[in-house]
N, C-alpha and C positions, 0 to 999 in steps of 0.2 A: 862526443859530448856537446861540443859547440853547436853542431848542426841540430841536435835535439833541442837545445835551449832556444835556438832561432825558430824552430818549428813551433815550440810551445808559445813563444812570444807572438808569432804571427797569428796563431789560433786565438790567443787572448785578445789581440788587437781586433780581429774580425768580430769576436763576440761583443766587445765593448762598442764597436761601431754599429753593429746590428741593433744593440739595445738603445743606443742614442737615437738612431733613425726611428726605431719603434716608438719611443716616448715622445720624440718630436712630432711624429705623425699623429699620436694621440692628442697632443696639445692643440694642434691645428684643427683636428676634427672637432674638438670641444668648442673652439672659437667659432668655427663655421656652422656648427649644428649639423643636423642630418637632413639635408635637402632631399626632396623626392626626386628620384631618377626617372628619366623617360622610359616608358615600357618598351622592351624589345622582345620580339617573339621568335627570333631565329633559334632553331633547334628546340623550340618549346620552352625557352628560358626567358624570364622577364625580371626586371628590377622594379620594386615597388617601394613606396615610402614606409617608414616604420609604423605610422598610424594605419592600422590594418582595416581595410575595407574590401568588400567584394568587387568584382570586375565592373559591376554596374553602379558602383559608388555607394551602395548601401552598407550599413554597419555589418561587420562580419559576424556570422553565427558562431556560437561558442564551440560547436562541433566541427568547425572548419579544420582541415588538416594543417593549415598555416597558423592556427592559434596556439602558439608554443610557449607563451609566457608561463602558463600553469605547469609547464614541463621543463623548466630550467631552474637549476639550483639557486640562482640568484633572485628569481622572481616567483617561485612556486608557491610561496605563502601569501602573495599579494592578490587582491581581488581582480585587478585589471587583466584583460586579455590582450592578444595581439602578437606582433613579432617581438623577438628579443633583440635589444640593442647590444649585441655582443661586444662591439668595440668599446662600449662604456663599462660593461660589467665583467668582461673577461680580462684579467689583469696580467696574465703571464704570456710571455713571448713563446711561441711554438718552437721547440728545439730544432725542428726541421728547418726553420728559417735561419738558424745559426749554421747548421751543417750544410745547407743548400741555399745560399743567398739568392740564387736565381730561380728558386722553386716557385711555381705559380700557385697562389692560394685563392680560394673562393672569397668573394664578398659574402659576409655572413647572412645578408638579407636577399641573396639570390633565390628566386622562386622558379620552380618548374610548373608551368601552367597545366592544370588538369584537363581542361577542355581546349583542344587545339584545332578543331575542325570548324571552319566557317560554313554556314548553311547546312548544319549537321542534321541528317535525316533521323538521328537517334537522340537528339538533344534532350528530350523529355526523360530519357532513361539514364542519362549520365549522372553519376553520383554527385550530389550537391556538396558533399564534404570536400571535393576537389576544385570547386568553382573558383576559389581565390588563389589556387596554386598551392604548392608544397615547398618547404624550405629544402634546399639541396643539402645532402649529407656528404661532406668531404672535408679535407683539411683547410683550416683557416689560420691566419697568422696569429691571432689572439686566441688563447685558450683559457678555460676556467680553472683547471687543476694544475697545481705544481706537480710535474711528473715525479719529482723526488718523494712525494708524499702518497703516491698512488699504490694501492694494493688491490689487484684485480682478481676476479674469479670468473670461470666459465662453467656453464652447466648445459648439458644436452638432455632434453626431455622427450617423452613420448616414444614412438616407434622409431625404427631405423630408417635411414634415407641416404642415398648416395651423396657424399660430400660433407658429412659431419666431421670427419677427420680433417678435411681441407679447411673448414671453418676454424676448427681448433688451432690448426697449424698457423694459419695466417693471422688470426687475432694475436696469438703468442708472438709471432715474428714482428708484427707491427708495433706492439707494445714494447718489445725488447729492443729492436733496432732503431725505430723512429723516435721513440719517446724515452728510451733508457729505463723502462720499467722492468725490473727483474723479479718482483714479487707477484707471481701469477699462479693461482690455484686452479686445479681442475677438480670440480666437485663431482663425485661419482654417483651413479644411479639417480640422475635427475634431482628434483627438489628433495628427495629423501636424503641425499648426501648433504644438502644445505641444512636440513633440519636436524640430522643426527650424524655429525662428522666423526663421532667416536665409533659408531657402527660401520660407517662408510668413509674411511679416512680420505681426505683430499690428496690429490697428486700435485707435487710441485712441478709445474711445467717450465721447461727450458727450451732453448732453440735446439739443443742436442736431442732431447727425447721426443720432439715433435718433427724432427727433420724429414723422416720418410713415411710418416703415418698416412699421408694422402695416397700412398701406393696400395692401400687395402681398404675394404669396405668396413661398414660398422662405425663404432665410436670407441675410442680408447678410454672414454670416461664412463662407458656403460649407461646408455640411455635408460630412463625409467619413467614410469607413470605415477601420478599422485604426488603426495608429500606436502601440499600447500594447505593442509587443514588448519594450520595455526601459523599465520604470517609472522606474528610476534616472536614465536620461537625461532624462526629462521633469522629474523633481524637480530635477535640476541646472539645467535651463533656467529653471524657475519660480523657483528660488532666486536665480539670476543676475538675474532681472527684479524681484526683491523681492516676488513674488506670495505672499500668505498667505491668500488666499480664492479658491477655484475653484468655479464653478458649471458642472456637467456636464449638458447637455441631450441626452437620447437614450434609447434603449430598454433592454431588459434586458442586451444585450451591452455597451452603453455604461456601464451602472451596474456590471456585473461588472468591467469594466476600471477604473472609478473605485474599486472596492473594492480591486483590486490596487494602485492608486496609494496609497490610504489605508494599506494594510498596509505598503507600502514606506516611507511617510512616518513611520508609527508606529515602525518598526524603526530609522529614522534619527534619530528624535526631532525631526523638523521640524514645527513648529507650523503646519500647513496645514489650514484648514477646507475640506472637500470636500463640497458639497451638491448632490445631483442633482435634476433635474426630469424625471421619467420621460416618455418620448415613445413612442407607438406608434399608428399610424393604425389598426391592427387591434384596438386596445383590449385587448391581451392581457397587460398588466402585472398581475401577481398582487397581490392584497390590495386595491388601490385601486379605488374605484367606477368611474372612467373616466379616460382619458388626454385631455390637451388636443388639440384638432384633430379628435377623433373625431366630434363633433356636426356640424362643418363638412363632413367627409368623407361622413357619412350624408346630409346635405342634398343634396350634389352627386350622390351615388349615386341618391337618390330621383328626382332630375330625369332621370337617364339611364334609370331604370326606366320613367318615364312615356313616354320616347321609344320604348322597346321596346313599350310598350302601344299607342301610336299605330300603330306598324307592324303589330302583330299584329291590331288591330281594323280595319285598312284593307284586309283581303282575306279570302277564305274559308279557314278552317282555318289561320290564322296563329299561329305560336308565336314570341314574342319571348324571346330568351335574352340575359341580361346577365351578364357575368362581372365580379366585383368583387374587390377586394383582400381577403386573408384567408388567409395561408399555413397557419397552425396553428389559427386560431380564426375562426369565422364571424360575429363580432359585426356587421361592416359589412353583410353580406347580410341578417342577421336584422333589424336595426334599420331598414334601408332598406325592407325588405318591410313591416314594421309601420307605417312612416311613410307609405308610398304606398298601402297597402291594395288593391293591384291585382295582387298576385303570387299565383300558384297553386301554386308549388313553390319551396322554398328548399333548396338543397343546401349543406351545410357540412362541414368536415373532421371534426367530432365525430360525425357519423352516417354509417355505411356503408350504401350502398344497392345494389340490384341493378338493372342497366339494364333488365331485363325489366319490373320494377315501375315504373320511370320511364316507359317507353313505354306501359304499361298506363294510367297516370294521364293521360298525354297524350291517349290515345284517349278516355277517359271525360270529360275536361274539354272537349275539342273537340266531343264529342257533345252535351254539355250547353249550351255557349254559343258554340261555333264559333271561339273564340280562347283563347290561353293565354299567360301570362308566367312565365318561370323566372328566378330569381336564383341564381347559383352562385358560391360562394367559390372562389378560385383553388386552394386546397388540398384541395377536395372531390374525391372519386372518384379518388384517386391510384392505386388498385389497377388502374384501367383504363389509366392513361397513365404509370406509373412509369418513370423514366429510369435509375435505378440510379447516378446521377452525383452528385457534390458539387462545389461551387464552391471558389474559392481560400480562402474563409473557413471551409470545412468544412460549410456549409449544404447541405441536399439540393436538387438541381436538380429542380424539379417539372415534370411534363408538363403539356401544355395541355388541361385538362379542358373548357374552353370550346369549342374547335374540335372536340374529340371528341364533345361533346354535340350540337353543331350538325350534324355529319355523321351521327350516329346518328339524330337526329330526322328529318333530310331523307331519309335512306334508308328509314326506317320509313314516312314519309308519302308517298313517291313514288307508290305505287299509288293512294292516295285523293285525291291532288291537293293536299294541304296542303304547307306549307313553313315554314322557320324564318327569323327575322331576327336575326342575331347582332351584338351590340354589346359591344366591349371598351374601356371608358373608360380602363383602365390607369392611367397616372400623372396623368390629368386630376384625379381626386378628391383627390390629395395636394398638388397645386400651387395649389389655389384660395385666394382671399383668405379670411382668418378671418371667421366670422360674428359678429355682435355679442355674443350670449350666450357664445360660445366665447372671445371676446376678454376678456370680464369674468372668465371662469374662468382664463384665462392670467394675468391681472393678479393674481388671488388667489394662484395658485401662485408667481409670481415674487416678490411682496412677502414671502410667508411663507418662501420660500427664503432671502431676505436676512435676515429676522428670525432664522431658525434658525441661520444662519452667525454672525450677530452674537452670539448667545447662546453660541457656542463649540462647537457640534456639528460633527462631521466624520465622513465615511464613512457619510452618511445621505442619504435622499431625502425629499421632501415630496409628499404626495398626500392625497386625500380618503377618509375612512372615514365613512360615513353623512353625506356632504356637509360634513364638518368636516375641515380640513386638519390632518394629523398628521405626526410625524417617524418615519421607519422606517429601520432599518439597511439599507444598500445591498445587503449580502450576502443579505438576505431577498428583496429585490426581484429579485435576479438568480438566485434559487434555482430558479425554474420559471416557466412561462407560465400565464396564466389562460386557461381554455377555457370554452365554453358547457356548462353542465350541462343535460342533456336533461330533467331534472326541475325546472328553474327555471321560475318563472312566466313569464319573458320568452319562453323557447322554446316552452312549452306554449301561450302566447297566440299566438305566430307560427303554430304548427301549426293552431290553430283559425281564425285570421284567413285563412289561405291555403286552408283546407278540404283539408288534406293527408291522405292515407290513413295508417293506422297503419304500413304497410309502409315508408313513406318518412320517418317521424317519429323513429325510434329508440326509440319507446315500446312497440313490439310485443313 
């Protein structure tokens, strides 16, 4: 009993000392003010003064990624933009600082510079929203929320993607272990569960029931589409359940809906932190380096391409055709081709081709080595198969370029005796279990989403810029999709790796 009392006394002493140091540091900071720090560009990170200006000294545009005052619960109702002075407005000491006194914390005004290349050949095409940098998303010593008062919720929206369970698991673990938050709800079936919790009851998430969920694909919360028709109804339900922190996991449509919810909460004056973790198996989320699950999908797609190669090389004049996911962007097809290095033609939505040129390349490749492999993104060549239809959500219904390409090649090779082997893995690549490196990436995103919410941000997403996790307003993420630039080094490497002709590269 005596040793237990001693341990408790030591713990209390450490906590008192930590709080004394914290408040003493706060006092000195208020006396000294917030001096501008010299810019440092190592690893793409720089420190800037709280008065936000662009790199060239001009006043910052309101659509700058670093303009986060409108997205912090202490300043979101104020007209001024700029960086948030977190050390002034965040009043609580991060419990991590008590449990881990030597833990390294970010300076809350650390910026990751969006444009890091000097004498950049593509300067004109770089997004202006990143010109002044992006605030880093990670743990800070001062936080906005009292962890004892946090009641969090997680929702997964849209289609499936490798890593959804990893995100759910790591958000839950970070809230539970690092901040002591035990009230964590898993909203089922996307925003539908937020809107109608009676029909789709939420799941109480604990470290026990999320312990091994990353070992399987899919989402234990049942991803769902739609449900944001009435943001006010969702706010009413969240308020009724006492939720003041919501993590939205989904693509640009999900984050657009989250932005609508944020705007409604702001108008109502409801202090709700909404932090998004962008998801897209197509890797078409704008600004961020890549989305979680993409690497796992590419790995699965590469294995299917090898199957196509086996079929094509096991007969005379065989053409393996593999259709991969990618409605508006061909990142999966491009990266799978680069990973497998056995593809002879990659067709992506960003490059329009003529079928006569495709068949000419088929003839030339078969004449050279007697087999061929084609990777085609589902959104490629839509001018040949356009349906003119839209679905219930307003998205274009795409025609099947895979079967069209298969039939065209078979018809063309009928005289010469060749044939195609068509493989459509479809949803297989999105339902696979997360790969190890991808799971590590999911863990980074999930933890930094929690840290960002605890710091008081709302209406934002987290994701990597130059492999450093940053905070970005959700309305910027929802503003457009990322597409392959035909002048990017990745696409030009793909063209060279596949030995594609100019006429099919988009570079002619």
